[in-house]
C-alpha positions as CSV (number, residue, x, y, z in Angstrom):
1,M,314.6,-109.3,-96.8
2,E,311.3,-107.3,-96.7
3,R,308.3,-109.3,-96.8
4,S,305.4,-107.8,-98.8
5,F,301.5,-108.2,-98.2
6,E,298.9,-105.9,-99.5
7,Y,295.3,-106.4,-100.1
8,R,292.6,-104.4,-101.8
9,L,289.0,-105.0,-101.2
10,E,286.4,-103.2,-103.4
11,G,282.7,-102.9,-103.7
12,S,279.9,-103.5,-101.3
13,G,277.1,-105.9,-100.6
14,D,277.0,-109.0,-102.8
15,A,279.5,-107.5,-105.3
16,L,283.0,-107.5,-103.8
17,S,286.4,-107.9,-105.3
18,L,289.4,-108.9,-103.2
19,A,292.9,-108.5,-104.7
20,I,296.1,-109.8,-102.7
21,N,299.5,-109.0,-103.6
22,M,302.4,-110.7,-101.8
23,D,305.9,-111.8,-102.2
24,S,306.8,-115.5,-102.8
25,V,308.2,-116.1,-99.2
26,T,304.7,-115.0,-97.8
27,A,302.7,-117.0,-100.3
28,K,304.8,-120.1,-99.3
29,A,304.4,-119.4,-95.6
30,L,300.6,-119.0,-96.2
31,S,300.2,-122.2,-98.0
32,R,302.0,-124.0,-95.1
33,L,299.4,-122.5,-92.9
34,D,297.0,-124.9,-94.7
35,R,298.5,-127.9,-93.0
36,Y,297.6,-126.6,-89.5
37,I,294.0,-125.8,-90.1
38,N,291.6,-128.6,-89.2
39,W,289.2,-128.3,-92.0
40,A,286.8,-131.1,-90.9
41,E,286.3,-129.3,-87.6
42,I,285.6,-126.0,-89.3
43,L,283.1,-127.7,-91.6
44,R,281.6,-129.3,-88.6
45,L,281.3,-125.9,-86.8
46,T,279.6,-124.3,-89.8
47,E,277.3,-127.1,-90.6
48,N,274.4,-124.7,-89.8
49,D,275.9,-121.7,-91.8
50,P,276.1,-123.0,-95.5
51,E,277.6,-119.6,-96.6
52,A,280.5,-120.0,-94.0
53,A,281.0,-123.5,-94.9
54,Y,281.3,-122.6,-98.7
55,A,283.7,-119.8,-97.8
56,A,285.9,-122.1,-95.7
57,E,286.0,-124.5,-98.8
58,R,287.1,-121.8,-101.2
59,L,289.8,-120.7,-98.8
60,H,291.1,-124.3,-98.3
61,T,291.2,-124.2,-102.2
62,V,293.1,-120.9,-102.5
63,L,295.7,-122.1,-99.9
64,Q,296.2,-125.5,-101.7
65,H,296.6,-123.7,-105.1
66,L,299.3,-121.3,-103.3
67,S,301.5,-124.4,-102.6
68,R,301.7,-125.3,-106.2
């Protein structure tokens, strides 16, 4: 079985668009990855970088939605 994962990043500066296409096997594997990430530690490490902390929170949300 071939695994597919493609992404497209368009734009520049503050106006970026990210599109990700993947098969269901890859999506399920990516959602399981969420279990292995210590989000509390990431937020602690980014406490002086609010943009990075916000990005980490959004990534966590996306990974949780993949598991549904």
